[in-house]
N, CA, C and O atoms as a DFTB+ gen file, in Angstrom:
248 C
 N C O
     1  1       0.830      -1.188       0.000
     2  2       0.000       0.000       0.000
     3  2       0.877       1.255       0.000
     4  3       0.535       2.261      -0.623
     5  1       2.003       1.185       0.700
     6  2       2.915       2.326       0.743
     7  2       3.461       2.639      -0.650
     8  3       3.595       3.803      -1.028
     9  1       3.770       1.600      -1.396
    10  2       4.298       1.806      -2.752
    11  2       3.252       2.478      -3.629
    12  3       3.575       3.363      -4.421
    13  1       1.998       2.056      -3.488
    14  2       0.921       2.666      -4.287
    15  2       0.752       4.137      -3.929
    16  3       0.534       4.972      -4.808
    17  1       0.850       4.455      -2.647
    18  2       0.730       5.854      -2.237
    19  2       1.880       6.692      -2.779
    20  3       1.675       7.828      -3.206
    21  1       3.084       6.138      -2.763
    22  2       4.231       6.868      -3.311
    23  2       4.087       7.083      -4.818
    24  3       4.381       8.165      -5.327
    25  1       3.636       6.054      -5.523
    26  2       3.432       6.196      -6.965
    27  2       2.355       7.233      -7.271
    28  3       2.483       8.008      -8.218
    29  1       1.294       7.241      -6.464
    30  2       0.241       8.236      -6.650
    31  2       0.762       9.642      -6.370
    32  3       0.427      10.585      -7.086
    33  1       1.578       9.782      -5.333
    34  2       2.175      11.079      -5.022
    35  2       3.065      11.559      -6.163
    36  3       2.995      12.722      -6.561
    37  1       3.903      10.664      -6.689
    38  2       4.776      11.041      -7.806
    39  2       3.974      11.394      -9.054
    40  3       4.346      12.300      -9.799
    41  1       2.874      10.678      -9.282
    42  2       2.028      10.981     -10.444
    43  2       1.388      12.356     -10.297
    44  3       1.346      13.128     -11.255
    45  1       0.889      12.667      -9.098
    46  2       0.273      13.976      -8.874
    47  2       1.314      15.084      -9.028
    48  3       1.042      16.114      -9.645
    49  1       2.493      14.873      -8.473
    50  2       3.559      15.867      -8.614
    51  2       3.990      16.027     -10.072
    52  3       4.238      17.141     -10.534
    53  1       4.076      14.915     -10.789
    54  2       4.469      14.973     -12.195
    55  2       3.450      15.695     -13.053
    56  3       3.806      16.537     -13.877
    57  1       2.187      15.367     -12.861
    58  2       1.126      16.023     -13.640
    59  2       1.065      17.501     -13.276
    60  3       1.000      18.361     -14.155
    61  1       1.087      17.792     -11.985
    62  2       1.026      19.192     -11.550
    63  2       2.204      20.007     -12.052
    64  3       2.038      21.130     -12.529
    65  1       3.394      19.433     -11.942
    66  2       4.579      20.138     -12.437
    67  2       4.538      20.363     -13.931
    68  3       4.905      21.435     -14.414
    69  1       4.094      19.357     -14.666
    70  2       4.012      19.501     -16.122
    71  2       2.978      20.547     -16.522
    72  3       3.206      21.328     -17.446
    73  1       1.847      20.564     -15.832
    74  2       0.814      21.561     -16.153
    75  2       1.317      22.964     -15.827
    76  3       1.086      23.898     -16.594
    77  1       1.995      23.115     -14.707
    78  2       2.540      24.435     -14.351
    79  2       3.574      24.875     -15.379
    80  3       3.570      26.029     -15.808
    81  1       4.463      23.959     -15.778
    82  2       5.452      24.319     -16.800
    83  2       4.776      24.662     -18.124
    84  3       5.214      25.576     -18.823
    85  1       3.715      23.939     -18.472
    86  2       2.995      24.250     -19.707
    87  2       2.357      25.637     -19.639
    88  3       2.389      26.397     -20.607
    89  1       1.780      25.953     -18.479
    90  2       1.153      27.272     -18.338
    91  2       2.194      28.389     -18.370
    92  3       1.924      29.470     -18.894
    93  1       3.370      28.141     -17.818
    94  2       4.406      29.182     -17.791
    95  2       5.097      29.362     -19.135
    96  3       5.408      30.485     -19.532
    97  1       5.341      28.248     -19.841
    98  2       6.112      28.343     -21.084
    99  2       5.251      28.308     -22.337
   100  3       5.627      28.865     -23.368
   101  1       4.090      27.652     -22.251
   102  2       3.256      27.505     -23.445
   103  2       3.734      26.389     -24.357
   104  3       3.199      26.214     -25.451
   105  1       4.738      25.629     -23.922
   106  2       5.275      24.533     -24.714
   107  2       4.315      23.335     -24.636
   108  3       4.066      22.823     -23.544
   109  1       3.779      22.886     -25.765
   110  2       2.796      21.788     -25.726
   111  2       3.403      20.447     -25.301
   112  3       2.674      19.514     -24.965
   113  1       4.722      20.351     -25.317
   114  2       5.367      19.112     -24.886
   115  2       5.031      18.798     -23.427
   116  3       4.838      17.635     -23.072
   117  1       4.960      19.830     -22.583
   118  2       4.662      19.619     -21.166
   119  2       3.215      19.163     -20.963
   120  3       2.934      18.371     -20.064
   121  1       2.313      19.654     -21.786
   122  2       0.919      19.203     -21.706
   123  2       0.816      17.738     -22.116
   124  3       0.050      16.980     -21.520
   125  1       1.574      17.338     -23.119
   126  2       1.591      15.940     -23.551
   127  2       2.158      15.045     -22.455
   128  3       1.652      13.946     -22.231
   129  1       3.194      15.500     -21.778
   130  2       3.760      14.724     -20.665
   131  2       2.744      14.565     -19.544
   132  3       2.601      13.479     -18.983
   133  1       2.037      15.645     -19.215
   134  2       1.032      15.579     -18.150
   135  2      -0.054      14.573     -18.515
   136  3      -0.467      13.776     -17.673
   137  1      -0.510      14.602     -19.738
   138  2      -1.552      13.678     -20.175
   139  2      -1.047      12.235     -20.129
   140  3      -1.777      11.335     -19.714
   141  1       0.199      12.014     -20.555
   142  2       0.772      10.670     -20.559
   143  2       0.933      10.139     -19.131
   144  3       0.616       8.981     -18.860
   145  1       1.421      10.977     -18.229
   146  2       1.576      10.569     -16.829
   147  2       0.214      10.250     -16.230
   148  3       0.073       9.262     -15.508
   149  1      -0.792      11.073     -16.519
   150  2      -2.136      10.842     -16.000
   151  2      -2.698       9.509     -16.482
   152  3      -3.259       8.749     -15.692
   153  1      -2.549       9.222     -17.775
   154  2      -3.072       7.963     -18.316
   155  2      -2.378       6.755     -17.688
   156  3      -3.036       5.771     -17.352
   157  1      -1.061       6.821     -17.527
   158  2      -0.326       5.717     -16.918
   159  2      -0.771       5.514     -15.473
   160  3      -0.930       4.378     -15.026
   161  1      -0.971       6.607     -14.743
   162  2      -1.403       6.519     -13.351
   163  2      -2.792       5.884     -13.247
   164  3      -3.033       5.074     -12.352
   165  1      -3.696       6.241     -14.145
   166  2      -5.047       5.668     -14.113
   167  2      -5.005       4.177     -14.424
   168  3      -5.706       3.396     -13.781
   169  1      -4.205       3.773     -15.386
   170  2      -4.090       2.347     -15.725
   171  2      -3.509       1.573     -14.543
   172  3      -3.982       0.483     -14.223
   173  1      -2.495       2.127     -13.897
   174  2      -1.908       1.463     -12.742
   175  2      -2.903       1.374     -11.589
   176  3      -2.934       0.372     -10.874
   177  1      -3.707       2.402     -11.403
   178  2      -4.716       2.392     -10.348
   179  2      -5.781       1.331     -10.615
   180  3      -6.190       0.622      -9.697
   181  1      -6.232       1.217     -11.866
   182  2      -7.199       0.177     -12.210
   183  2      -6.611      -1.218     -12.010
   184  3      -7.305      -2.119     -11.538
   185  1      -5.343      -1.401     -12.363
   186  2      -4.692      -2.698     -12.160
   187  2      -4.608      -3.018     -10.670
   188  3      -4.834      -4.160     -10.268
   189  1      -4.291      -2.041      -9.869
   190  2      -4.206      -2.227      -8.420
   191  2      -5.565      -2.625      -7.846
   192  3      -5.649      -3.557      -7.045
   193  1      -6.626      -1.928      -8.248
   194  2      -7.962      -2.263      -7.768
   195  2      -8.430      -3.614      -8.302
   196  3      -9.168      -4.323      -7.617
   197  1      -8.018      -3.976      -9.500
   198  2      -8.370      -5.293     -10.040
   199  2      -7.728      -6.397      -9.206
   200  3      -8.343      -7.438      -8.972
   201  1      -6.497      -6.174      -8.759
   202  2      -5.855      -7.161      -7.887
   203  2      -6.612      -7.309      -6.578
   204  3      -6.762      -8.423      -6.076
   205  1      -7.090      -6.208      -6.016
   206  2      -7.896      -6.287      -4.801
   207  2      -9.181      -7.071      -5.059
   208  3      -9.580      -7.895      -4.235
   209  1      -9.823      -6.824      -6.185
   210  2     -11.068      -7.522      -6.505
   211  2     -10.818      -9.015      -6.693
   212  3     -11.595      -9.838      -6.209
   213  1      -9.755      -9.366      -7.382
   214  2      -9.423     -10.777      -7.592
   215  2      -9.123     -11.442      -6.254
   216  3      -9.521     -12.585      -6.025
   217  1      -8.427     -10.737      -5.375
   218  2      -8.121     -11.283      -4.064
   219  2      -9.405     -11.551      -3.272
   220  3      -9.529     -12.587      -2.619
   221  1     -10.347     -10.626      -3.331
   222  2     -11.621     -10.803      -2.614
   223  2     -12.397     -12.013      -3.127
   224  3     -13.093     -12.679      -2.360
   225  1     -12.279     -12.294      -4.409
   226  2     -13.018     -13.417      -4.990
   227  2     -12.314     -14.732      -4.709
   228  3     -12.973     -15.719      -4.382
   229  1     -10.991     -14.773      -4.828
   230  2     -10.273     -16.039      -4.750
   231  2      -9.932     -16.475      -3.323
   232  3      -9.841     -17.677      -3.073
   233  1      -9.743     -15.566      -2.395
   234  2      -9.338     -15.947      -1.037
   235  2     -10.412     -16.788      -0.344
   236  3     -10.058     -17.773       0.304
   237  1     -11.703     -16.456      -0.442
   238  2     -12.687     -17.327       0.224
   239  2     -12.731     -18.743      -0.349
   240  3     -13.183     -19.667       0.327
   241  1     -12.270     -18.922      -1.581
   242  2     -12.288     -20.255      -2.183
   243  2     -11.182     -21.150      -1.636
   244  3     -11.286     -22.376      -1.694
   245  1     -10.127     -20.543      -1.106
   246  2      -8.978     -21.335      -0.617
   247  2      -9.212     -21.879       0.761
   248  3      -8.347     -22.561       1.311
């Protein structure tokens, strides 16, 4: 759980930093980075929750 929280913190910092840099410079590269980091974070979050769901289903069977 600690690793997931750290990854979420880094994702929020990365997206926030990229958006701030995009707003300050106007360089679209930073907006693309923010979007890419956000998408990766969402996919990782869904995978994490899927593991919890699978655990809830399979543990009572054992």
